[in-house]
Structures are given as C-alpha cells and as structure tokens.
N, C-alpha and C positions, 0 to 999 in steps of 0.2 A: 316259402318255408315257414312253418309255424314257430311260435315263440319257444316251445320246448326244444325244438331242433336247434334253434339259434343258441339256446343255453348250452346244449350238448356240444355244439361245435366250438363254443367259446371255451368250455372246460377242456375239450379235446385239444384245442390249440395250446392251452397252458401246459397240459401234460406233455404234449409233443415237444414244446420248447424246452421243458426241463430235461426230457430224455435225450434230446438232440444236442444239448449244450456241449458235449464232448466229441461230436463228430464233425467232419469237415463241412464247410458252409453249403456246398451243393446238396447235402443230404439233410439239411435242417429245414424246418418250417420256414417258408420264404416270406419275408416282410412284404406287405402289400399284395399278397397273392389274391387273384380274382376267383379262386376256387378253394373250397375248404374240404377237408376229409377227416373222418373219424374212424378209428379202428378199434375192434374189441376181439379178444381171443375167445374161442369157444372150444370145449366147455370152460367154465370158470376155473382158475387155478386152485390148487390145493390150499386150504386154510391151515398153513403150517403153525404148529404150536409155538414156534419161535418168533412168529410175527412177520417172517420174511414173505414178500409178495412175489408173484410171477413164477411160482414153482409148480412143476408138473411131473407126474410120473411118466415113465417110459410108455409110449413113444413121443409124448409131448401133446400139445393142443391139436385138435383135429382140423380147425379152420380159423381163418381170420375174417371177421365180419367187417366189410368195408361199406361206408356210407358217405356220399358226397352231397354237397348242398346244391349242386347244379349238374347237368349232364357233363360228363368228363370221361377221360381215358385213364385207365389205371394199370400200372405194372408193379408187381411186388418182387422185390429182390431179397431173398433169404440168405443170410450169412451165418452159418453155424460156427461154433468155436473152432472146429477143426479146419475151417477155411473151405474153399470150394463153393462159391456163391451159386445159388440157383435162381434163375429168372422165371417168374410165373406171370405170363401175360394174361391179364384179366380182360382187357379190351374196353369197349365203350360201356358205361354204366349209366342208368337213368338217375335223375335227381332224387335225393331223399329216399333211397331204396336200399335196404341191406342186401349186399351181395356176399355170398360165402366163397372164400378163397381157400381151397383145400391145402393143408400144409403137410409136407413130408415129415417122416420121423427124423428126429435129431437127438443129439446127446449134448449135455452141458449147456453152456450159455449160447443163446441164439438171438440175432438181431434181424428184424424184418423192416425194410425200408419200402413204404408204400408210396410210389411216385404217382402223383395225380396231376394231369395236365388238361388244357383245353384243346390240344391237338395231339394226335397219336405220336408216340415216342418209340424209337427202336433202341432198346437197352440190351439186346442180345449179347453185345460185347462184354457185359458184366458177368456172364456165365463163367463159373470156375475162378472168379477173382478170389484172391487169398486174403484180402484185407479190406477194411472200410475205405482206405484211401483209393484202392483199386476200383471199388464201386463208385466212389465219388467222382473219379476222373471220367468214367463212362457217362454218368448223369450230367456232368458239366458239359461234355462235348455234345451230348444229344439235345440239351436244352439251350445251347448257345444261340441258335437261330431264332428262338421264340421271343416274342415281345416280353418286356418286363411284366411280372405278375402272372404269367401264363401257366406256372406250375408251382406245386408245393410238395413237401414230403412229410409223412407221418412215420415216426420211429416207434416200433413195438419191440419190447425185449422180454424174454422169458428164459427159464433155466430148467432143464430136465435133470432130476436128481432121484436118488433112492431114499426111502424113508424107513425109519425104525420106530420103536415104541419106548417110552420112558416111564418107568414106574417109580414113584417117590413115596417113601414112608418116613415118618418122624416119631421119635419117642414121645412127643407131645402132640396129640391129635389136634387138627385144626390149624396147624402152623401154616403160614402163607408161603407159597412156592413161587419163585421167579426162575425163568429160564432165559439166560442171556439178558438179564435185567427186566424182562417182561413178565408181569403178573399172569399166572396161568391157573391159579386156583389154590386149594388148601389140601394139605396132606391128611389122609392118604389119597393119592390119585394116580390114574393111569393116563398118560398122554400119547395118543397115536399121532401119526403124521409129524414126526420130528425128523428134519433132514439129517442124513447121516453125516458124521463128523463130530468134532469136539464141541461140547456145550458146557456152560457154567450153570450149575443149579444152586440157588441160594434158598435156604429155608429159614424163616424168621417168625418170631412171635414175641409180643410185648412181655418183658420180664425175663427173657432168655437171650443168651448170646446167639447171634446168627451163625449158621453153618453154611459154608460154601464148598462145593466140590466140582471138579471138572471131570466129565465123563465122556467117553467116546461112544457115540451111537452108531451101531452097525445096521446095515440094511436088513430089513425083514426079521429083526430080532428085538428082544426086550432087554433094555439096559436098566439096571436097578440102582437106586440111590437110597441109602438109609441114613437119616440125620439123627444123631444123638444130641438132643437139646440139653444144654446146661444152663442153670439159672444165672442171670446176670449177677456179677459180684464186683466188689471193690476190695482194695487191699487194706489190711490193718496191720500196722507195725507198732510194736511196743518195745521201747528200749529203756533200760534202767541201769544206773551206776551201782546199784546194789541188787542182790538176788531177790527176785520177787516172782509171785505167780499171778496169773491173769484169769479173771472170771468175766465172761460175757453173758449178760442176762442171768447172772447167778450160777452159770454152768462153767466148770473148769475148762479153760482153753489151752493152758500150758504155761511153762516158765518163760521168763524173759531171757534173752531177747526173743520176741515172738513175731513170726511172719505168717499171716494166714489170709484166706479169702473169706469174705462174709457177704451176706445179702445187703443190698443198699438200704439206707434208711437211718433213723436215729436209734442208736443202741446204747445200753448201759454197760460201762466197762469199769470193773474194779481191779485195781492193781494193789496186791497185798504183799508187802515186804516180808521176807522170811524172818527178819528180826522182829520179835514180838513187841519190842519197844517202839517201833516205828508205826505210824498211823497208816490206815488204809486210805488210798485215794479213790474216789468215786467220780466218774465223769459221764456226761451224756455226749456222745460223739456222733456226728453225722458222717456216714460213709456214702460216697457217690460212686456211681457205676464207672468201672474202669479207671478209677483214680485211687491213689494210695493215701491213707490217712495215717499220720505219724503221731504217736504219743511218746513224749520224752519225759522220763522221771529222774529227778536228782535228789540226793539225800541231804544236802546242806543248803541252808541252815536247818531245814527240816524236810522231810520227805514230801515232795510236791511233783505233780505230773501236769504237763501242759500239752495241748494239741497244736501241732504245727502243720 
C-alpha cells in the first residue's frame, strides 16, 4: 500500500474511533486489527449553512465507498433511526480498491457499520435488529471463533433532513451575520441549505448593539430576518439637589433629574442651576458602552458636580 493510502487509513481509523466511542465494543474499530477499512459516503453531503456535517436531502446518500488495505470480506449493516437493520453483503474485496455499496433510502439519523474481516462472516441474523445493541450481539457471536485481530468495524453516520432558505437584512449594510454562532457572511444575504428547525441568527457590527433573533426554518420556504441596528450607547444620569437644566455638547438635554442614553466617548456636560446666582458646572465625562455614568450635583457650600 502506498504512503498516501497509509495516511488515509490512519485518518480513517481516527475518525472511526471518534464515531464509534458511544457504540458497544463489538462495533468499534478493533485494537490491533490486522485489516484496515476506510468508508466514504457518495455523493458528498450538503454543505449546510449552519455548519452541520453529514446532512443529506431525501433519499440520502447513494452509496458507501469502501476501501480495505488488504484483501478482505465486507458486510455493511445499516441501522436507520426507525430501527429495522438491513444487512448488505458485499463479499470479498481486493486490496486498496474502492468498492461502491449501494445504500437504500432512509429518513432521519442513520448508522452504517462496515464489518471487515479476514474470513467470511455470516451476519444475516442482524437483519431487522431494532437497536445498536442488537446488531452488536450478532457481530460478537459471528466473530467469536476468529483469531484476535481478524476483524474491525468502521462506523459511518449521516442524517436525511429537509432544507429551507434564510434571508437576512439589516438596517446597517455590511453587518456580520452568524447562524447558530457560525459566521456565514454579511447582510444583506440569502442562505440556501439551512436545515429545517429553529436557528439563532445574530447580526453585529462595530459601534452598534448586536441583534439576535430565533427563527423557525421550514422546508422548501424562505424565512426572513430583519435586524434593526441601534448605535451602542451608555447611560448618563444627572442628579441635583436644586433644579437645574443639562446641556450636552451645548445642546439642551433636559432638566434634572436626567436619565438618557448617549453615544460612548468623552462628552462635554453643562449643568446650569435655575437659580441665576449659582454658577454653572462644566464637566468632561467619559461614557462607556453599556455602563451608566452618574453625575451628582450639590448646592452647599457652593454648587458643585462630581462624577461617580
């Protein structure tokens, strides 16, 4: 076997180990196995906008490409979500040669256990098994007489779902869009191949508050999200023990007590007592995003304002 094939089988073994971690031991990649197997679904799965992998449109993948690193015997056991396992006898396969195993139509989540051995195995008893444990018992019984390392199993999983389209617009063009936390582009955009169901759409741009919405994507329809972007602000509170009016950047803002939202940054605040005998207080105040800045004014012994 060439070096590229060795690397492929090494990667395949790692992926198989990860996928098989939650299945019974007889259906896992066997430690010390003298035969290796790699499986690939064809055609490739849909590149879902949400980043989920292994998703297919009805009726699912057409075939499972199987490749072994030495001559071996292969049986595929397909277990759909609804139960009722199907046993697909592939038979003897040559070394390092892709063999296509036709897959029947399924719905929802499906697991395919590709059992590869150095001697023929009879796994017919796994037909119509309703669970992974049921398939595992058949494999365990069939492989019990074999010498250690004579077989291994590759696990392949996929899911058949329906897809819809998501259209996202924002009041501020160019805002970044995330779907279920994954960056998908900038508004306005149209996203095909979104799995049906509830997704969270977040729209953000520097200087504006992020907008998050949950939307239900329906099969074969377009779901629309419109994000109204508002500038990021901080709170400005002005309290005084005597009546006063407040100017921000020389523009009237209102009488005390004052509660308002302002753009972040350093701003000029004038607090002008209504008593003409009292002096005006002028302050440079830094307002931070999503924080409240408090100005407290007291009249004794003289009119003075402080930032707290």
